[in-house]
Backbone as JSON Lines, residues from 0, in Angstrom:
{"i":0,"aa":"M","n":[123.15,83.93,126.37],"ca":[121.81,84.46,125.92],"c":[121.26,85.52,126.76]}
{"i":1,"aa":"T","n":[121.37,85.45,128.17],"ca":[120.82,86.49,128.99],"c":[121.65,87.82,128.69]}
{"i":2,"aa":"D","n":[122.96,87.77,128.55],"ca":[123.69,88.98,128.23],"c":[123.29,89.58,126.94]}
{"i":3,"aa":"F","n":[123.04,88.82,125.91],"ca":[122.55,89.25,124.62],"c":[121.3,90.0,124.78]}
{"i":4,"aa":"I","n":[120.33,89.41,125.47],"ca":[119.15,90.04,125.68],"c":[119.15,91.29,126.39]}
{"i":5,"aa":"A","n":[119.89,91.28,127.51],"ca":[120.1,92.42,128.42],"c":[120.73,93.67,127.63]}
{"i":6,"aa":"Q","n":[121.59,93.29,126.78],"ca":[122.36,94.36,126.1],"c":[121.49,95.04,124.95]}
{"i":7,"aa":"R","n":[120.47,94.24,124.5],"ca":[119.71,94.68,123.35],"c":[118.26,94.74,123.77]}
{"i":8,"aa":"W","n":[117.92,94.86,125.02],"ca":[116.51,94.84,125.5],"c":[115.67,95.88,124.87]}
{"i":9,"aa":"N","n":[116.09,97.0,124.75],"ca":[115.25,98.15,124.08],"c":[115.06,97.86,122.67]}
{"i":10,"aa":"D","n":[116.06,97.43,121.88],"ca":[115.86,97.04,120.5],"c":[114.89,95.93,120.36]}
{"i":11,"aa":"I","n":[114.9,94.9,121.27],"ca":[114.0,93.78,121.2],"c":[112.6,94.26,121.34]}
{"i":12,"aa":"L","n":[112.42,95.13,122.46],"ca":[111.09,95.61,122.59],"c":[110.48,96.44,121.52]}
{"i":13,"aa":"F","n":[111.31,97.27,120.93],"ca":[110.9,98.13,119.82],"c":[110.54,97.17,118.61]}
{"i":14,"aa":"S","n":[111.48,96.24,118.31],"ca":[111.1,95.39,117.21],"c":[109.93,94.51,117.39]}
{"i":15,"aa":"S","n":[109.69,94.16,118.64],"ca":[108.45,93.35,118.94],"c":[107.17,94.18,118.78]}
{"i":16,"aa":"W","n":[107.32,95.4,119.2],"ca":[106.13,96.33,119.03],"c":[105.89,96.48,117.49]}
{"i":17,"aa":"Q","n":[107.01,96.74,116.78],"ca":[106.85,96.97,115.33],"c":[106.16,95.67,114.63]}
{"i":18,"aa":"H","n":[106.66,94.55,115.02],"ca":[106.15,93.28,114.53],"c":[104.67,93.13,114.84]}
{"i":19,"aa":"F","n":[104.31,93.27,116.17],"ca":[102.92,93.13,116.53],"c":[102.03,94.13,115.82]}
{"i":20,"aa":"S","n":[102.5,95.37,115.76],"ca":[101.68,96.4,115.24],"c":[101.5,96.15,113.72]}
{"i":21,"aa":"L","n":[102.48,95.73,112.99],"ca":[102.32,95.39,111.6],"c":[101.29,94.27,111.34]}
{"i":22,"aa":"V","n":[101.31,93.24,112.14],"ca":[100.38,92.09,111.99],"c":[99.03,92.61,112.31]}
{"i":23,"aa":"V","n":[98.79,93.3,113.41],"ca":[97.56,93.7,113.91],"c":[96.81,94.69,112.95]}
{"i":24,"aa":"Q","n":[97.62,95.61,112.41],"ca":[96.96,96.55,111.49],"c":[96.61,95.87,110.21]}
{"i":25,"aa":"C","n":[97.49,94.95,109.69],"ca":[97.13,94.23,108.43],"c":[96.02,93.32,108.77]}
{"i":26,"aa":"L","n":[95.94,92.66,109.83],"ca":[94.81,91.85,110.15],"c":[93.5,92.6,110.19]}
{"i":27,"aa":"I","n":[93.5,93.79,110.76],"ca":[92.27,94.61,110.83],"c":[91.86,94.96,109.37]}
{"i":28,"aa":"V","n":[92.7,95.45,108.59],"ca":[92.41,95.76,107.2],"c":[91.85,94.59,106.36]}
{"i":29,"aa":"A","n":[92.6,93.4,106.67],"ca":[92.2,92.17,105.96],"c":[90.85,91.71,106.36]}
{"i":30,"aa":"A","n":[90.53,91.94,107.67],"ca":[89.23,91.5,108.14],"c":[88.02,92.35,107.5]}
{"i":31,"aa":"V","n":[88.28,93.62,107.45],"ca":[87.19,94.44,106.84],"c":[87.08,94.12,105.29]}
{"i":32,"aa":"V","n":[88.15,94.05,104.58],"ca":[88.14,93.74,103.21],"c":[87.68,92.31,102.95]}
{"i":33,"aa":"G","n":[87.99,91.34,103.74],"ca":[87.59,90.03,103.57],"c":[86.15,89.8,103.77]}
{"i":34,"aa":"V","n":[85.56,90.44,104.87],"ca":[84.12,90.3,105.15],"c":[83.38,91.08,103.98]}
{"i":35,"aa":"L","n":[83.81,92.22,103.51],"ca":[83.14,92.99,102.47],"c":[83.06,92.13,101.16]}
{"i":36,"aa":"I","n":[84.26,91.5,100.81],"ca":[84.19,90.65,99.63],"c":[83.31,89.52,99.77]}
{"i":37,"aa":"A","n":[83.46,88.89,100.97],"ca":[82.52,87.67,101.24],"c":[81.04,88.06,101.16]}
{"i":38,"aa":"A","n":[80.67,89.22,101.67],"ca":[79.26,89.65,101.67],"c":[78.84,89.88,100.26]}
{"i":39,"aa":"L","n":[79.74,90.35,99.38],"ca":[79.32,90.52,97.98],"c":[79.25,89.24,97.16]}
{"i":40,"aa":"A","n":[80.03,88.23,97.6],"ca":[80.25,87.05,96.77],"c":[79.5,85.77,97.21]}
{"i":41,"aa":"Y","n":[79.1,85.71,98.38],"ca":[78.56,84.41,98.99],"c":[77.21,84.04,98.35]}
{"i":42,"aa":"R","n":[76.5,84.98,97.86],"ca":[75.16,84.76,97.29],"c":[75.24,84.3,95.78]}
{"i":43,"aa":"R","n":[76.35,84.53,95.18],"ca":[76.53,84.14,93.79],"c":[77.57,83.12,93.72]}
{"i":44,"aa":"S","n":[77.08,81.96,93.07],"ca":[77.95,80.7,92.96],"c":[79.27,81.01,92.24]}
{"i":45,"aa":"S","n":[79.15,81.79,91.12],"ca":[80.31,82.07,90.33],"c":[81.37,82.83,91.11]}
{"i":46,"aa":"L","n":[80.9,83.97,91.86],"ca":[81.84,84.7,92.64],"c":[82.35,83.91,93.83]}
{"i":47,"aa":"R","n":[81.52,83.07,94.37],"ca":[81.92,82.29,95.52],"c":[82.99,81.37,95.14]}
{"i":48,"aa":"S","n":[82.77,80.71,93.99],"ca":[83.79,79.79,93.45],"c":[85.13,80.43,93.13]}
{"i":49,"aa":"A","n":[85.01,81.67,92.54],"ca":[86.27,82.36,92.28],"c":[87.04,82.89,93.5]}
{"i":50,"aa":"A","n":[86.22,83.31,94.53],"ca":[86.91,83.69,95.78],"c":[87.55,82.41,96.46]}
{"i":51,"aa":"D","n":[86.86,81.35,96.43],"ca":[87.5,80.16,96.98],"c":[88.81,79.71,96.25]}
{"i":52,"aa":"S","n":[88.76,79.82,94.93],"ca":[89.87,79.51,94.11],"c":[91.11,80.41,94.41]}
{"i":53,"aa":"I","n":[90.8,81.75,94.52],"ca":[91.85,82.64,94.79],"c":[92.46,82.41,96.21]}
{"i":54,"aa":"S","n":[91.55,82.05,97.12],"ca":[92.14,81.76,98.51],"c":[93.01,80.5,98.41]}
{"i":55,"aa":"A","n":[92.58,79.47,97.7],"ca":[93.27,78.25,97.65],"c":[94.67,78.44,96.91]}
{"i":56,"aa":"V","n":[94.62,79.22,95.78],"ca":[95.75,79.38,94.95],"c":[96.77,80.25,95.71]}
{"i":57,"aa":"G","n":[96.21,81.36,96.34],"ca":[97.02,82.25,97.07],"c":[97.88,81.7,98.23]}
{"i":58,"aa":"L","n":[97.31,80.73,98.88],"ca":[97.94,80.07,99.95],"c":[99.18,79.12,99.53]}
{"i":59,"aa":"T","n":[99.15,78.8,98.2],"ca":[100.28,77.95,97.75],"c":[101.45,78.79,97.3]}
{"i":60,"aa":"I","n":[101.35,80.1,97.18],"ca":[102.51,80.98,96.87],"c":[103.36,81.09,98.0]}
{"i":61,"aa":"P","n":[104.64,80.71,97.86],"ca":[105.58,80.84,98.93],"c":[105.84,82.35,99.25]}
{"i":62,"aa":"S","n":[105.68,82.68,100.55],"ca":[105.78,84.07,100.91],"c":[107.09,84.7,100.65]}
{"i":63,"aa":"F","n":[108.2,83.86,100.73],"ca":[109.58,84.39,100.42],"c":[109.63,84.78,98.99]}
{"i":64,"aa":"A","n":[108.96,83.91,98.15],"ca":[109.07,84.22,96.62],"c":[108.3,85.47,96.32]}
{"i":65,"aa":"L","n":[107.04,85.67,96.97],"ca":[106.31,86.86,96.72],"c":[106.99,88.18,97.18]}
{"i":66,"aa":"I","n":[107.61,88.09,98.35],"ca":[108.44,89.16,98.81],"c":[109.55,89.57,97.82]}
{"i":67,"aa":"G","n":[110.25,88.57,97.26],"ca":[111.27,88.75,96.35],"c":[110.71,89.41,95.06]}
{"i":68,"aa":"L","n":[109.49,89.0,94.61],"ca":[108.97,89.64,93.45],"c":[108.55,91.09,93.63]}
{"i":69,"aa":"L","n":[108.15,91.41,94.85],"ca":[107.74,92.76,95.25],"c":[108.81,93.73,95.35]}
{"i":70,"aa":"I","n":[110.1,93.23,95.64],"ca":[111.19,94.06,95.93],"c":[111.57,94.84,94.59]}
{"i":71,"aa":"A","n":[111.44,94.15,93.43],"ca":[111.84,94.89,92.16],"c":[111.04,96.07,91.97]}
{"i":72,"aa":"P","n":[109.73,96.0,91.93],"ca":[108.94,97.23,91.59],"c":[108.72,98.19,92.85]}
{"i":73,"aa":"L","n":[108.88,97.68,94.1],"ca":[108.47,98.54,95.19],"c":[109.78,98.96,96.08]}
{"i":74,"aa":"G","n":[110.88,98.17,95.82],"ca":[112.1,98.44,96.73],"c":[111.97,97.77,98.06]}
{"i":75,"aa":"F","n":[112.92,98.09,98.83],"ca":[112.96,97.52,100.19],"c":[112.21,98.44,101.15]}
{"i":76,"aa":"G","n":[111.74,97.94,102.29],"ca":[111.16,98.77,103.34],"c":[109.83,98.18,103.74]}
{"i":77,"aa":"V","n":[109.0,99.1,104.25],"ca":[107.76,98.73,104.94],"c":[106.65,98.3,103.84]}
{"i":78,"aa":"L","n":[106.6,98.97,102.78],"ca":[105.54,98.75,101.72],"c":[105.41,97.25,101.27]}
{"i":79,"aa":"P","n":[106.49,96.63,100.89],"ca":[106.34,95.28,100.45],"c":[105.92,94.35,101.62]}
{"i":80,"aa":"A","n":[106.48,94.64,102.81],"ca":[106.12,93.86,103.97],"c":[104.58,93.94,104.23]}
{"i":81,"aa":"V","n":[104.1,95.18,104.18],"ca":[102.64,95.48,104.39],"c":[101.82,94.61,103.43]}
{"i":82,"aa":"I","n":[102.19,94.67,102.09],"ca":[101.39,94.1,101.14],"c":[101.41,92.51,101.24]}
{"i":83,"aa":"V","n":[102.59,91.95,101.53],"ca":[102.66,90.5,101.66],"c":[101.92,90.05,102.89]}
{"i":84,"aa":"V","n":[102.06,90.72,104.07],"ca":[101.3,90.38,105.16],"c":[99.77,90.49,105.04]}
{"i":85,"aa":"G","n":[99.46,91.65,104.53],"ca":[97.96,91.86,104.26],"c":[97.41,90.78,103.26]}
{"i":86,"aa":"F","n":[98.18,90.52,102.26],"ca":[97.65,89.43,101.23],"c":[97.35,88.12,101.89]}
{"i":87,"aa":"Y","n":[98.38,87.7,102.64],"ca":[98.15,86.33,103.21],"c":[97.15,86.38,104.41]}
{"i":88,"aa":"A","n":[97.03,87.54,105.03],"ca":[96.04,87.63,106.16],"c":[94.57,87.56,105.57]}
{"i":89,"aa":"L","n":[94.45,88.02,104.35],"ca":[93.09,88.15,103.69],"c":[92.58,86.73,103.32]}
{"i":90,"aa":"L","n":[93.39,85.85,102.96],"ca":[92.91,84.62,102.32],"c":[92.1,83.79,103.29]}
{"i":91,"aa":"P","n":[92.51,83.39,104.49],"ca":[91.66,82.58,105.44],"c":[90.38,83.24,105.83]}
{"i":92,"aa":"I","n":[90.55,84.57,106.01],"ca":[89.35,85.4,106.42],"c":[88.26,85.48,105.29]}
{"i":93,"aa":"L","n":[88.74,85.6,104.05],"ca":[87.8,85.57,102.93],"c":[87.06,84.17,102.88]}
{"i":94,"aa":"R","n":[87.83,83.14,102.97],"ca":[87.18,81.78,102.97],"c":[86.25,81.53,103.96]}
{"i":95,"aa":"N","n":[86.68,81.85,105.21],"ca":[85.75,81.65,106.38],"c":[84.58,82.55,106.27]}
{"i":96,"aa":"G","n":[84.79,83.85,105.79],"ca":[83.68,84.73,105.72],"c":[82.6,84.14,104.74]}
{"i":97,"aa":"I","n":[83.01,83.55,103.6],"ca":[82.01,82.94,102.82],"c":[81.38,81.74,103.32]}
{"i":98,"aa":"V","n":[82.1,80.97,103.96],"ca":[81.53,79.74,104.69],"c":[80.58,80.11,105.74]}
{"i":99,"aa":"G","n":[80.95,81.18,106.54],"ca":[80.15,81.54,107.61],"c":[78.81,82.17,107.13]}
{"i":100,"aa":"L","n":[78.94,83.07,106.21],"ca":[77.75,83.62,105.71],"c":[76.82,82.7,105.0]}
{"i":101,"aa":"S","n":[77.38,81.78,104.23],"ca":[76.58,80.79,103.49],"c":[75.94,79.82,104.41]}
{"i":102,"aa":"G","n":[76.48,79.64,105.67],"ca":[75.92,78.81,106.7],"c":[74.74,79.3,107.47]}
{"i":103,"aa":"V","n":[74.43,80.65,107.31],"ca":[73.33,81.22,108.16],"c":[72.07,80.62,107.6]}
{"i":104,"aa":"P","n":[71.22,80.04,108.49],"ca":[70.0,79.37,108.12],"c":[69.04,80.31,107.32]}
{"i":105,"aa":"R","n":[68.69,79.77,106.25],"ca":[67.81,80.62,105.27],"c":[66.42,80.9,105.93]}
{"i":106,"aa":"N","n":[65.89,80.0,106.83],"ca":[64.64,80.29,107.37],"c":[64.66,81.55,108.31]}
{"i":107,"aa":"T","n":[65.95,81.68,108.95],"ca":[66.11,82.88,109.89],"c":[66.23,84.14,109.04]}
{"i":108,"aa":"V","n":[66.91,84.06,107.86],"ca":[66.94,85.22,107.0],"c":[65.54,85.57,106.43]}
{"i":109,"aa":"E","n":[64.79,84.5,106.05],"ca":[63.42,84.82,105.51],"c":[62.5,85.41,106.65]}
{"i":110,"aa":"A","n":[62.69,84.89,107.78],"ca":[61.82,85.37,108.86],"c":[62.22,86.91,109.19]}
{"i":111,"aa":"A","n":[63.47,87.28,109.07],"ca":[63.91,88.66,109.25],"c":[63.35,89.54,108.16]}
{"i":112,"aa":"R","n":[63.33,89.06,107.0],"ca":[62.75,89.8,105.85],"c":[61.3,90.01,106.07]}
{"i":113,"aa":"G","n":[60.66,88.91,106.53],"ca":[59.2,89.01,106.74],"c":[58.92,90.12,107.84]}
{"i":114,"aa":"L","n":[59.84,90.31,108.68],"ca":[59.63,91.37,109.71],"c":[59.91,92.82,109.16]}
{"i":115,"aa":"G","n":[60.38,92.87,107.83],"ca":[60.55,94.18,107.25],"c":[62.06,94.63,107.21]}
{"i":116,"aa":"M","n":[62.93,93.79,107.61],"ca":[64.39,94.3,107.61],"c":[64.8,94.47,106.3]}
{"i":117,"aa":"G","n":[65.6,95.56,106.05],"ca":[66.23,95.85,104.8],"c":[67.47,95.06,104.66]}
{"i":118,"aa":"R","n":[68.12,95.16,103.48],"ca":[69.28,94.37,103.25],"c":[70.42,94.66,104.18]}
{"i":119,"aa":"L","n":[70.7,95.89,104.35],"ca":[71.85,96.2,105.25],"c":[71.58,95.87,106.58]}
{"i":120,"aa":"R","n":[70.4,96.12,107.09],"ca":[70.1,95.93,108.47],"c":[69.99,94.41,108.7]}
{"i":121,"aa":"L","n":[69.51,93.67,107.68],"ca":[69.54,92.17,107.79],"c":[71.0,91.58,107.85]}
{"i":122,"aa":"F","n":[71.86,92.23,107.13],"ca":[73.22,91.69,107.14],"c":[73.85,91.99,108.51]}
{"i":123,"aa":"F","n":[73.74,93.24,108.98],"ca":[74.53,93.56,110.22],"c":[73.76,92.99,111.53]}
{"i":124,"aa":"R","n":[72.52,92.9,111.49],"ca":[71.79,92.44,112.69],"c":[71.62,90.95,112.68]}
{"i":125,"aa":"I","n":[71.58,90.28,111.59],"ca":[71.32,88.76,111.54],"c":[72.51,88.01,110.95]}
{"i":126,"aa":"E","n":[72.85,88.26,109.72],"ca":[73.84,87.4,109.05],"c":[75.26,87.51,109.59]}
{"i":127,"aa":"L","n":[75.67,88.69,109.84],"ca":[77.04,88.9,110.33],"c":[77.19,88.38,111.74]}
{"i":128,"aa":"P","n":[76.31,88.62,112.63],"ca":[76.48,88.07,114.03],"c":[76.56,86.54,114.07]}
{"i":129,"aa":"L","n":[75.64,85.93,113.19],"ca":[75.57,84.48,113.19],"c":[76.81,83.88,112.5]}
{"i":130,"aa":"A","n":[77.36,84.56,111.54],"ca":[78.57,84.1,110.82],"c":[79.84,84.45,111.56]}
{"i":131,"aa":"W","n":[79.81,85.37,112.51],"ca":[80.95,85.98,113.19],"c":[81.89,84.82,113.85]}
{"i":132,"aa":"P","n":[81.35,83.87,114.48],"ca":[82.18,82.82,115.03],"c":[83.15,82.13,114.04]}
{"i":133,"aa":"V","n":[82.64,81.88,112.86],"ca":[83.43,81.23,111.78],"c":[84.28,82.25,111.24]}
{"i":134,"aa":"I","n":[83.95,83.48,111.07],"ca":[84.9,84.55,110.54],"c":[86.01,84.8,111.6]}
{"i":135,"aa":"L","n":[85.67,84.71,112.83],"ca":[86.76,85.05,113.85],"c":[87.7,83.84,113.93]}
{"i":136,"aa":"S","n":[87.24,82.6,113.62],"ca":[88.21,81.53,113.53],"c":[89.16,81.77,112.35]}
{"i":137,"aa":"G","n":[88.7,82.33,111.25],"ca":[89.52,82.62,110.11],"c":[90.61,83.78,110.46]}
{"i":138,"aa":"I","n":[90.09,84.72,111.31],"ca":[91.02,85.79,111.75],"c":[92.14,85.23,112.59]}
{"i":139,"aa":"R","n":[91.76,84.25,113.47],"ca":[92.81,83.6,114.39],"c":[93.79,82.76,113.54]}
{"i":140,"aa":"V","n":[93.28,82.14,112.55],"ca":[94.2,81.37,111.61],"c":[95.19,82.33,110.91]}
{"i":141,"aa":"S","n":[94.57,83.43,110.38],"ca":[95.39,84.44,109.79],"c":[96.47,85.07,110.69]}
{"i":142,"aa":"G","n":[96.05,85.4,111.86],"ca":[96.95,85.94,112.87],"c":[98.2,85.11,113.06]}
{"i":143,"aa":"Q","n":[97.91,83.82,113.32],"ca":[99.02,82.87,113.61],"c":[99.91,82.8,112.4]}
{"i":144,"aa":"M","n":[99.33,82.64,111.22],"ca":[100.09,82.54,109.9],"c":[100.93,83.69,109.6]}
{"i":145,"aa":"V","n":[100.33,84.91,109.65],"ca":[101.08,86.12,109.26],"c":[102.06,86.54,110.23]}
{"i":146,"aa":"M","n":[101.91,86.11,111.41],"ca":[102.89,86.53,112.45],"c":[104.28,85.81,112.01]}
{"i":147,"aa":"G","n":[104.29,84.66,111.48],"ca":[105.51,84.17,110.94],"c":[105.93,84.78,109.7]}
{"i":148,"aa":"I","n":[104.8,85.07,108.82],"ca":[105.24,85.69,107.49],"c":[105.81,87.0,107.7]}
{"i":149,"aa":"A","n":[105.38,87.81,108.72],"ca":[105.99,89.08,109.07],"c":[107.5,89.01,109.39]}
{"i":150,"aa":"A","n":[107.86,87.87,109.91],"ca":[109.24,87.74,110.23],"c":[109.97,87.49,108.89]}
{"i":151,"aa":"V","n":[109.4,86.7,107.92],"ca":[110.04,86.51,106.68],"c":[110.23,87.83,105.89]}
{"i":152,"aa":"A","n":[109.27,88.68,106.11],"ca":[109.12,90.04,105.37],"c":[110.41,90.9,105.76]}
{"i":153,"aa":"A","n":[111.1,90.53,106.81],"ca":[112.31,91.23,107.16],"c":[113.4,91.09,106.0]}
{"i":154,"aa":"Y","n":[113.29,90.11,105.16],"ca":[114.13,89.98,104.02],"c":[114.14,91.23,103.18]}
{"i":155,"aa":"A","n":[112.99,91.87,103.09],"ca":[112.86,93.13,102.37],"c":[113.08,94.33,103.21]}
{"i":156,"aa":"L","n":[113.77,94.17,104.33],"ca":[114.03,95.18,105.37],"c":[112.74,95.7,105.91]}
{"i":157,"aa":"G","n":[111.75,94.86,106.1],"ca":[110.48,95.18,106.79],"c":[110.73,95.21,108.27]}
{"i":158,"aa":"P","n":[109.85,95.89,109.03],"ca":[109.95,96.09,110.44],"c":[109.68,94.72,111.17]}
{"i":159,"aa":"G","n":[110.2,94.64,112.34],"ca":[109.84,93.5,113.23],"c":[111.04,92.58,113.64]}
{"i":160,"aa":"L","n":[110.72,91.6,114.3],"ca":[111.74,90.55,114.83],"c":[112.46,89.78,113.81]}
{"i":161,"aa":"G","n":[111.95,89.78,112.61],"ca":[112.66,89.04,111.56],"c":[114.09,89.52,111.31]}
{"i":162,"aa":"G","n":[114.27,90.74,111.61],"ca":[115.64,91.36,111.54],"c":[116.66,90.62,112.27]}
{"i":163,"aa":"F","n":[116.2,90.22,113.55],"ca":[117.18,89.38,114.47],"c":[117.46,88.02,113.77]}
{"i":164,"aa":"I","n":[116.39,87.48,113.16],"ca":[116.6,86.14,112.53],"c":[117.57,86.19,111.33]}
{"i":165,"aa":"F","n":[117.23,87.09,110.37],"ca":[118.14,87.24,109.2],"c":[119.53,87.73,109.59]}
{"i":166,"aa":"S","n":[119.7,88.64,110.54],"ca":[120.91,88.96,111.02],"c":[121.75,87.89,111.58]}
{"i":167,"aa":"G","n":[121.12,86.99,112.34],"ca":[121.85,85.87,112.85],"c":[122.19,84.81,111.8]}
{"i":168,"aa":"L","n":[121.33,84.59,110.89],"ca":[121.52,83.56,109.81],"c":[122.67,84.1,108.82]}
{"i":169,"aa":"S","n":[122.78,85.43,108.63],"ca":[123.73,85.93,107.67],"c":[125.23,85.8,108.26]}
{"i":170,"aa":"R","n":[125.29,85.58,109.52],"ca":[126.62,85.49,110.09],"c":[126.67,84.26,111.05]}
{"i":171,"aa":"L","n":[125.96,83.22,110.5],"ca":[125.88,81.99,111.39],"c":[127.34,81.39,111.62]}
{"i":172,"aa":"G","n":[127.58,81.14,112.85],"ca":[128.88,80.67,113.32],"c":[129.66,81.78,113.91]}
{"i":173,"aa":"G","n":[129.27,83.03,113.84],"ca":[129.9,84.22,114.34],"c":[129.41,84.46,115.7]}
{"i":174,"aa":"A","n":[129.95,85.56,116.31],"ca":[129.49,85.92,117.66],"c":[128.17,86.29,117.75]}
{"i":175,"aa":"N","n":[127.41,85.68,118.69],"ca":[125.99,86.0,119.02],"c":[124.95,85.65,117.78]}
{"i":176,"aa":"S","n":[125.37,84.9,116.86],"ca":[124.46,84.74,115.74],"c":[123.39,83.77,116.18]}
{"i":177,"aa":"L","n":[123.64,82.67,116.94],"ca":[122.59,81.82,117.34],"c":[121.66,82.5,118.27]}
{"i":178,"aa":"E","n":[122.19,83.42,119.19],"ca":[121.4,84.1,120.14],"c":[120.44,84.98,119.34]}
{"i":179,"aa":"S","n":[120.89,85.61,118.27],"ca":[120.06,86.51,117.54],"c":[118.83,85.74,116.94]}
{"i":180,"aa":"V","n":[119.18,84.6,116.35],"ca":[118.13,83.86,115.72],"c":[117.12,83.37,116.8]}
{"i":181,"aa":"V","n":[117.56,82.79,117.86],"ca":[116.66,82.35,118.94],"c":[115.76,83.38,119.43]}
{"i":182,"aa":"T","n":[116.38,84.63,119.67],"ca":[115.62,85.72,120.16],"c":[114.48,86.04,119.26]}
{"i":183,"aa":"G","n":[114.78,86.2,117.87],"ca":[113.78,86.41,116.95],"c":[112.67,85.37,116.88]}
{"i":184,"aa":"V","n":[113.07,84.07,116.9],"ca":[112.13,83.0,116.75],"c":[111.24,83.02,117.99]}
{"i":185,"aa":"V","n":[111.84,82.97,119.14],"ca":[111.06,82.84,120.4],"c":[110.2,84.11,120.55]}
{"i":186,"aa":"G","n":[110.64,85.35,120.12],"ca":[109.79,86.5,120.18],"c":[108.6,86.38,119.27]}
{"i":187,"aa":"V","n":[108.75,85.84,118.13],"ca":[107.57,85.66,117.23],"c":[106.59,84.71,117.75]}
{"i":188,"aa":"V","n":[107.11,83.59,118.39],"ca":[106.16,82.61,119.0],"c":[105.35,83.25,120.18]}
{"i":189,"aa":"L","n":[106.03,84.04,121.06],"ca":[105.34,84.73,122.14],"c":[104.33,85.65,121.63]}
{"i":190,"aa":"L","n":[104.66,86.44,120.66],"ca":[103.79,87.38,120.12],"c":[102.55,86.73,119.42]}
{"i":191,"aa":"A","n":[102.78,85.54,118.87],"ca":[101.64,84.84,118.27],"c":[100.7,84.36,119.3]}
{"i":192,"aa":"L","n":[101.28,83.89,120.46],"ca":[100.44,83.42,121.59],"c":[99.58,84.58,122.18]}
{"i":193,"aa":"I","n":[100.28,85.73,122.35],"ca":[99.56,86.83,122.87],"c":[98.51,87.36,121.98]}
{"i":194,"aa":"L","n":[98.66,87.39,120.65],"ca":[97.65,87.74,119.68],"c":[96.46,86.75,119.66]}
{"i":195,"aa":"D","n":[96.8,85.47,119.84],"ca":[95.65,84.54,119.87],"c":[94.83,84.66,121.15]}
{"i":196,"aa":"L","n":[95.45,84.93,122.23],"ca":[94.72,85.09,123.52],"c":[93.84,86.43,123.37]}
{"i":197,"aa":"L","n":[94.34,87.45,122.84],"ca":[93.55,88.64,122.61],"c":[92.35,88.35,121.72]}
{"i":198,"aa":"L","n":[92.57,87.52,120.65],"ca":[91.44,87.21,119.74],"c":[90.39,86.31,120.46]}
{"i":199,"aa":"V","n":[90.87,85.38,121.3],"ca":[89.98,84.56,122.11],"c":[89.17,85.53,122.99]}
{"i":200,"aa":"G","n":[89.8,86.5,123.58],"ca":[89.02,87.54,124.43],"c":[88.05,88.21,123.57]}
{"i":201,"aa":"L","n":[88.47,88.59,122.39],"ca":[87.49,89.35,121.52],"c":[86.21,88.54,121.22]}
{"i":202,"aa":"G","n":[86.52,87.21,121.02],"ca":[85.34,86.29,120.83],"c":[84.41,86.22,121.96]}
{"i":203,"aa":"R","n":[84.98,86.16,123.17],"ca":[84.24,86.16,124.44],"c":[83.36,87.41,124.51]}
{"i":204,"aa":"L","n":[83.86,88.54,124.02],"ca":[83.11,89.86,124.17],"c":[82.04,89.98,123.03]}
{"i":205,"aa":"T","n":[82.34,89.39,121.92],"ca":[81.48,89.7,120.72],"c":[80.6,88.64,120.3]}
{"i":206,"aa":"I","n":[80.85,87.36,120.67],"ca":[79.96,86.34,120.36],"c":[78.99,86.01,121.44]}
{"i":207,"aa":"P","n":[77.63,86.1,121.06],"ca":[76.75,85.77,122.08],"c":[76.84,84.31,122.7]}
{"i":208,"aa":"R","n":[76.61,84.04,123.95],"ca":[76.83,82.84,124.59],"c":[76.12,81.73,123.86]}
{"i":209,"aa":"G","n":[74.91,82.02,123.42],"ca":[74.11,80.92,122.8],"c":[74.56,80.44,121.48]}
{"i":210,"aa":"I","n":[75.49,81.15,120.75],"ca":[75.97,80.63,119.54],"c":[77.52,80.4,119.62]}
{"i":211,"aa":"R","n":[78.13,80.42,120.73],"ca":[79.53,80.01,120.84],"c":[79.76,78.58,120.53]}
{"i":212,"aa":"V","n":[80.9,78.31,119.69],"ca":[81.19,76.99,119.38],"c":[81.96,76.36,120.57]}
């Protein structure tokens, strides 16, 4: 195992960086889109129900099947991997965004309106900060989930550590096949832990002490 890692250390580091970068970039885009949709939907019961249904149904779709469906129109490479990772990253963030924004006390909102706050200022100064702990919890859930999905996306020749996993599985029983799989799996787990620690640190920096859960 140590010889396998030593011989491929540069490739492992590069694949790890690709994997982490793919997940983080998709997570950022999903967070922006998820909060935007939640902000538009949480006040309307019909839109809120539709968003909740989409989140629930979307999470039941097997990632491997979705990747397979995207290969036909999009081919192999980065694009189907980005779409799949971004799609699954969006779902928990959207659900938590709606829950968080719906949970902001109405008396606080009405008091802010009484002080003359406009809609946008009210959202960014009052509603979003109070809902942020719940939204960040959704981001953490998404980060852990899509870190594994990004590995599955290697089936479509996407970037990341999944290449080691699929390479090992395709020649299981051959030389270094088990080492390749273990390297990919352990690497994904370590990256997931690092990402979660970074998100915990982000929470410490962005959530006021008085409303930390």
